[in-house]
C-alpha positions as CSV (number, residue, x, y, z in Angstrom):
1,M,57.6,121.5,114.0
2,S,57.4,118.1,114.4
3,L,57.0,115.9,117.4
4,P,59.9,113.9,118.8
5,P,60.1,110.1,117.8
6,S,58.7,109.3,121.7
7,K,55.8,111.7,121.0
8,R,54.7,110.6,117.7
9,P,51.8,108.7,117.4
10,K,52.6,104.5,117.0
11,T,50.0,104.5,113.5
12,E,52.5,107.4,112.1
13,L,54.8,106.6,108.9
14,L,58.4,107.3,108.5
15,P,60.8,107.7,106.3
16,S,63.9,106.0,106.5
17,A,67.1,106.1,107.7
18,R,68.6,105.2,104.5
19,S,66.7,108.0,103.0
20,A,68.4,110.7,104.9
21,I,70.6,111.2,102.0
22,R,71.9,114.6,100.3
23,S,70.2,114.7,97.2
24,F,71.9,114.5,93.5
25,K,72.5,118.4,93.2
26,V,73.0,118.0,89.3
27,M,69.6,116.7,88.9
28,D,68.4,119.5,90.8
29,V,70.3,122.1,88.4
30,V,69.1,120.0,86.0
31,Q,65.1,120.2,87.0
32,R,64.9,123.6,87.7
33,A,66.6,124.4,84.1
34,D,63.8,122.4,82.6
35,E,61.2,124.3,84.4
36,L,62.9,127.4,83.1
37,A,62.9,126.4,79.9
38,R,59.2,125.2,79.4
39,A,59.0,128.8,80.8
40,G,60.3,130.1,77.5
41,R,63.8,131.0,78.7
42,T,66.4,129.8,76.8
43,I,69.0,127.5,78.5
44,L,73.2,127.0,78.0
45,H,73.1,123.7,79.8
46,L,76.5,123.0,81.5
47,E,75.1,121.1,84.1
48,V,75.0,118.0,83.1
49,G,77.6,114.9,81.1
50,Q,75.4,115.1,77.7
51,P,77.0,114.5,74.9
52,Q,77.1,117.2,71.9
53,S,76.5,114.4,69.5
54,S,73.7,112.1,68.7
55,A,73.0,108.4,69.2
56,P,74.3,106.3,66.3
57,Q,72.3,106.2,63.5
58,V,72.5,102.3,63.6
59,A,71.4,102.0,67.1
60,I,68.6,104.5,66.5
61,K,67.8,102.2,63.0
62,T,67.8,99.1,64.7
63,A,65.5,100.3,67.6
64,C,63.2,101.7,65.5
65,E,63.2,98.0,63.5
66,A,62.8,96.4,67.1
67,L,60.1,98.4,68.1
68,T,57.8,98.0,64.9
69,S,58.3,94.3,65.5
70,D,57.0,94.4,68.9
71,R,60.2,93.5,70.5
72,C,59.1,95.0,73.9
73,G,58.9,92.1,76.3
74,Y,61.0,90.7,78.9
75,T,64.5,89.8,78.1
76,A,66.8,87.2,79.8
77,A,67.7,88.6,83.3
78,R,71.2,89.4,82.2
79,G,70.3,91.1,78.7
80,E,70.0,90.3,75.1
81,P,72.8,87.6,74.7
82,P,73.7,89.4,70.9
83,L,74.8,92.4,72.6
84,R,76.5,90.7,75.3
85,D,78.4,88.6,72.9
86,A,79.2,92.1,71.1
87,L,80.7,93.7,74.4
88,A,82.5,90.4,74.9
89,A,84.3,90.5,71.7
90,M,84.5,94.6,72.3
91,Y,87.3,93.5,75.0
92,K,88.7,91.3,73.2
93,D,89.2,94.0,70.2
94,K,90.2,96.8,72.4
95,Y,91.8,95.5,75.1
96,G,93.0,92.1,74.4
97,I,90.5,90.8,77.7
98,D,88.9,87.2,76.9
99,V,85.9,87.7,78.8
100,S,82.8,85.6,78.4
101,P,79.5,86.6,77.9
102,A,78.3,85.1,81.1
103,R,80.4,87.8,83.2
104,I,78.6,90.7,81.7
105,H,74.8,91.5,83.0
106,L,73.1,94.7,80.8
107,T,71.8,96.8,83.3
108,P,69.2,100.2,83.1
109,G,72.4,102.1,82.8
110,S,74.9,102.6,85.0
111,S,73.1,104.0,88.0
112,G,71.7,99.8,88.1
113,A,75.0,98.6,87.5
114,F,76.0,100.8,90.9
115,T,73.0,99.2,92.3
116,I,74.0,95.6,92.0
117,A,77.6,96.1,91.9
118,F,77.5,97.9,95.6
119,M,74.9,95.2,96.9
120,A,76.6,91.9,95.8
121,A,79.9,93.1,96.9
122,F,79.1,95.2,100.7
123,D,77.5,94.3,103.7
124,V,76.2,97.1,105.9
125,G,78.7,99.0,108.1
126,D,81.4,97.8,105.3
127,V,84.4,100.4,104.5
128,V,84.5,101.4,100.8
129,A,87.1,104.4,100.1
130,V,86.0,107.1,97.3
131,P,88.3,109.9,96.0
132,A,88.0,113.2,97.5
133,S,86.9,114.6,94.4
134,C,84.4,111.9,92.7
135,Y,81.2,111.4,91.0
136,P,78.5,112.3,93.7
137,C,76.2,109.4,93.2
138,Y,79.0,107.1,94.4
139,R,78.6,108.7,98.2
140,N,75.0,108.7,97.7
141,L,74.3,104.8,96.8
142,L,76.5,103.8,99.2
143,Q,75.1,105.8,102.2
144,C,71.5,104.3,101.0
145,Y,73.1,101.2,102.0
146,G,74.6,101.3,105.5
147,V,77.9,101.4,104.0
148,M,81.0,103.7,106.0
149,L,82.7,106.2,103.6
150,V,86.1,106.9,103.5
151,T,87.4,109.5,101.5
152,L,91.2,109.7,99.7
153,G,92.9,112.8,99.3
154,V,94.0,113.0,95.5
155,D,97.5,113.0,94.0
156,S,98.8,116.1,92.2
157,N,97.1,115.2,89.1
158,Y,94.1,114.3,91.0
159,N,94.2,110.5,90.6
160,V,94.0,108.5,93.4
161,T,96.6,106.1,93.3
162,A,98.1,103.1,95.5
163,R,100.3,105.9,97.2
164,E,96.9,107.4,98.1
165,L,95.1,103.7,99.3
166,A,98.2,102.3,101.1
167,A,97.9,105.5,103.5
168,G,94.6,105.4,103.6
169,Q,94.5,102.3,104.8
170,A,97.6,102.6,106.9
171,A,95.9,105.5,108.7
172,R,93.0,103.1,109.3
173,E,95.0,100.4,111.2
174,T,97.1,103.1,112.8
175,S,93.8,103.8,114.4
176,G,92.6,100.6,115.1
177,L,89.7,101.3,112.8
178,A,88.0,98.6,110.2
179,P,90.2,98.3,106.9
180,I,88.9,99.6,103.8
181,K,86.8,96.6,102.1
182,G,86.0,98.1,99.1
183,L,87.2,101.3,96.2
184,I,85.2,103.0,93.3
185,L,86.6,105.1,91.0
186,S,86.1,106.1,87.5
187,S,89.2,106.9,85.1
188,P,89.3,109.0,83.2
189,A,87.5,110.5,85.6
190,N,84.2,112.6,86.6
191,P,84.6,115.7,87.0
192,T,88.3,116.3,86.7
193,G,88.7,114.1,83.7
194,A,92.1,112.6,85.7
195,M,93.4,109.5,84.0
196,L,95.1,106.8,85.8
197,S,98.2,105.7,83.8
198,P,98.6,102.0,82.7
199,D,101.5,101.1,85.5
200,E,99.3,103.1,87.8
201,L,96.0,101.2,87.7
202,K,98.1,98.2,87.5
203,E,99.7,99.3,90.8
204,L,96.5,100.3,92.1
205,C,94.7,96.6,90.9
206,A,97.9,94.4,92.3
207,L,97.4,96.2,95.9
208,C,93.4,96.1,96.1
209,D,94.7,92.0,94.8
210,R,97.0,92.3,97.9
211,T,95.0,93.8,100.5
212,G,91.5,91.9,99.9
213,V,90.3,95.3,98.6
214,Q,87.4,94.9,96.0
215,F,87.8,97.2,93.4
216,I,84.8,99.0,91.6
217,S,86.5,100.5,88.1
218,D,83.8,103.1,86.8
219,E,84.9,103.1,83.5
220,I,82.3,105.3,81.3
221,Y,84.1,107.7,80.1
222,H,86.8,105.0,77.8
223,G,87.4,106.4,74.5
224,I,86.4,110.3,75.5
225,V,90.5,111.2,75.4
226,F,92.0,114.0,73.3
227,D,93.4,113.1,69.8
228,G,96.9,111.6,70.1
229,S,96.4,110.6,73.9
230,P,96.6,107.0,74.7
231,R,93.4,105.0,75.5
232,A,92.4,104.6,78.6
233,A,93.7,101.0,80.4
234,C,90.9,98.7,81.7
235,A,91.3,97.5,85.1
236,L,90.9,93.4,83.9
237,E,94.3,93.8,81.8
238,Y,96.2,94.0,85.5
239,S,93.3,91.5,87.6
240,R,90.6,89.3,86.9
241,K,88.9,90.6,90.2
242,P,88.1,93.8,89.9
243,I,84.0,95.0,89.0
244,I,84.3,96.9,86.0
245,I,80.9,99.4,85.3
246,N,80.5,101.2,81.9
247,S,77.4,102.7,79.7
248,F,76.5,103.4,76.2
249,S,75.7,106.7,77.9
250,K,78.6,108.6,77.0
251,Y,80.6,107.2,74.9
252,Y,78.4,106.7,72.3
253,S,76.1,109.6,73.3
254,M,73.2,107.1,74.5
255,T,72.2,109.0,77.8
256,G,68.5,108.8,77.4
257,W,68.5,105.1,76.7
258,R,69.3,104.2,79.8
259,L,71.8,101.1,79.2
260,G,74.9,100.4,80.8
261,W,76.7,97.1,81.5
262,L,78.3,95.1,85.3
263,L,81.5,93.1,84.3
264,V,81.5,90.7,87.4
265,P,84.6,88.7,88.6
266,D,84.1,85.0,87.6
267,H,83.3,83.6,91.2
268,P,82.1,80.3,91.7
269,D,78.1,80.6,92.0
């Protein structure tokens, strides 16, 4: 039995309060599945969002060439300029958005982008809203940074629209609570696959801009839709203020490469 804090020796090293977050349950299952696989069991993996296909052959070829030419050192802090240029061109071609490569930051997977976005946008005690059904690590990371979480209900399509955000804002105002400072969600959504329509995303962006909510749009599942379905809309089509999170993990089937990016608002330094 551990001693209460008042009885512990002053030299005892204690964990920080932020370390008391729940584990990411999916990775707990992944670890157990790996243990069973190494013991000879055949495992059917349904626990983690691993695409069925391999990475694009051109990416594998380019990586091999870079490794054999000793391209393994430090890069610029924001990442390799040619890749950032290519991403800026992708936003123009796919969404019709003009984006300066200076606004794009390459990160170690989307998790690295979440970390930068949360720490840059929110202070300890700020109120950030997440959908009732969402990627679990939003909660883990935000709690680690001392942010107060608010859960927003979803509509019949499992989406958070402007209606749900407005209801959450009104409820907090009526109760005399601190206003919502931020909102993060994904569309298409993890884990439901729900996708905001262009009009719904436009209304949500407008409400965030009007009420001073920093919208973080997780667009990691863009491009993964049923044949014949319209593409997912990018939040930057309707506002210059959202922070965009994306990654090569899902659409490009490059989960283990740990390569994501962050597209930040054009704020003055």
